[in-house]
N, C-alpha and C positions, 0 to 999 in steps of 0.2 A: 490772806487778804491784807493789803496795805492799809494801815491805820491812817485815818485822816479825819479832819473836822473836829479835833479836840477843842479848838478855840470857839466852838459853837455852843458850849454847854450852857451859857447864860443868855442866849439870844432871845428867849421868849419875851423879854422886856424891851427888845430893840425894835423900833419901827422907824419909818421914814418921816419926813417933815409933815406929812399929812396924817400922822398918827394911825397909819394902817400897816398891816404886816407887809414886809418886803417879800416878793414872790419871785422865785427862780424857776426856770423851766429846763429840764434835761430832755433833749430830743435824742432818742436812740436810733441812730442811722448807720450802725456799724455792720449790719447784715450784708451778705453778698447776693441775696435774691436769686439763689440757684433754681428755685421752683419756677421762675418766670421763663427760663430756658431760652433767653435771647442774647446771652453773652454780655450782658450789661447790668450793672447794679440798678435795681428798680428805683432807688432813690434819685437817680440822675436821668431817668427816662423823661423826655419832654411831654408834658400834658398841655396841649393847646399853647405851645411855644414857651413853656416855663417848666423847669425841672420839678418833679414831684416834691423833693425836699425843700425847694425854694417856696413852693406853695404852702407847705406845712409851716415853715418858719414864719412866713408872712402873717399867718393867723395870730401868732403870739406877739409878733412885732406890732400888730394893730391893736392888741388888747391894752387898754389903759391900766389894767390891773397887774400886768406882767412887767417886772423891772429888769430882768436879765435873762439871757438864753445861753445854755451850754449845749453845743452840738457834739455828739459822740459819733465819730466816723470810723470807717475801716482805715487801718493804718496806712494801707497803700493808696488811699484816696484822700488823705488829709489836704494835700495841695489842691486837688480838684475841688473839694468842698470849699476851701478858702477862696479860690480864685473865681470859680464858675458859679458859685452860689452866694456866699456871704459878701464878697467884695463886689461882684457884678450887680447885685440887687441892693447894695448899700444898707445892709441890716445893722443898725446901730446898737441894738440890744444884745447882739451876740458877743458875749464876754470871752468865750473860749471855745476852741475846737480841739478835742482831745481824741486820742486813739482808743478804740474799744478793746475788749478782751476776747477770750475764747468763746464765751457764752453771752447771751443778752444780759443775764444777771450781773456778770462781771463788768460788762460795758456800762451798765447803769451805775454801778458802784463807782467806776472811774469818773463818770459824769458828776455824781454826787460830791466827789472829792474836789471838784472845781467850783462848787457853789461858793459865792463870796461870803465873808464874815458878815453877820448881821441879818442874814436871810433865814427866816424861820418857817417859811412855807415853800415846798418844792412840788412842782408838777412833773410827772414823767410821762412822755408822749412818744408814740411810734412815729418815726420819720416818714413812714409810708401811709400815714393817715392825713391826707391834705385837706379833708373836708370838715374838720372840726369847726364848730361855729362859736362865735364869741359868747353867746348865752350859755352854752355848755361849759365853757371855760369859767365863766362867772359863777355858775352854780357849783362847780367843783371847788373853787376857792372858798366860797361861802360855807360849804359843808366841812371843809378842812378846818376853817376857823372855829366852827362850832363843835365838831366831833373828833378832829385830829387826823382822820383818814377818810378818803372818799374815792369813788371810782365812777366814771361816766359809763352808763350802760343803757340798754334798751330791752324791753320785755321780749321774751322769745315768742316768735310768731308761728313757728312750725311745731307739729306734733313731735314729741321726743320719745323714742323707744330705747329700752335697754336690751342689749342682745347678749346671748351666751357666746362662748368661744367659737362655736360653729356658725354663728351668724343668724341664729333663730331668735325671734323676739321672746324675751323673758317677761317683760312688763312694759306697759305704757305709763310713762312718767307724767304725773299731773303737771300741766303747763303753768298753772297759776303759781306765781312766786319764782318762776325761772326767768333769769335775765342773761342776755348776751353781753359780756363784759368788753368794754372798749378802753381807750385812753383818751384824754389824760386821766391818770390816777394821781391823786394829791395827798400829801402828808405833811405833818409837822416834821421839820428836818431831823431832829434827834430821834424821833420815832422810827423813821424809815432807815436811818443809819444803823440804829440798834438792831432792827429786824434783819438787815443785810449781814451784820456781823454774826448774829445768831445762826442764820442759814449757812454761812460759810463754816462756822465751827462745827455744825451738825452735818455737813456734807449734803445739804439740801439745795437743789436747783429748781426754782419755781418757774412756772410759765408766765407769771406776771409779778408785779411788785405787791399787789394787794394780798396775794397768798402768803407772802413773807410777813406782812403785818398781821394777818390772821393767825399764823403759826406762833407769833410772838404774843398773842393774847389780846390784840386790839380789834375792836369792831370797825368795820369798813362801811361807811354810808354810801348807798348807791344813789346817784343823781341821774335824772333823765337826760339822755343824749339824743342823737339823731340817727335814723337808719341810713342816712347819707354818709355817715362817718365810717366808711369802710376802710379796711386795711388792704392796700394793693399788694397782692402776693402772687397771683396767677394772671395769665393772659385774659381770662374771663373778667377778672377784677379790673384790668386795664380798660376793657370795653365798657364796663359799668362806670368807671371813672370818667371816660370820655363823654358818656351820656349825661352824667351829673354836671360836668363842666358846661356842656351845651345848654342844659336846662337853666343853669345859673346865669348864663349870658342872656338867655331869652327873658328871664325874670327881670 
């Protein structure tokens, strides 16, 4: 793993002119979206006339608590991202568009390396989650300021069963205390950079960034999100996204 960010070691005392922490957002949009099966990266599918990725960036562009945005895109789609999303919609907070890695974890690390000096809070968000709301962003940032690591989540609604290798139920898991994890996930910058370095050294590839922080011994605070904050992965998700867009227009 490429070392980066050594100039951030003393940033905990650095704030902006309003004496609040500077917040950077890394948007992970380097996936190819093969599960969608439509021959096009899900990030650039138009949802009511606007690409999914553009809708995602817009939410952080609109947040008064976010100071810069880093977009991690597929290497073959850097120009597409730059011209058809960032420039087209005039996103002023996008500081960098960088190529992703072989895995999501590697892609996020590359994004973290682009965070500007002086930023001591970073949020990591899926590019295919365009329905994150401003209140969830705010709650996540507040939790990071207090606890160092946080993740947006919602309580599990379905009954959860644990099955054996043959598919038979072994037990019913108590639903109380179970949460479905979403993004953004927020961290103090040095905390998540150290967690990424440790994971790389130990050959661990996690499904999200919170698990890297957990493995490094940090407690992650869960903050309430929204059931609308879906990740668009399948055609069925796209149908749900269309419904959410329509309901927002009606509201």
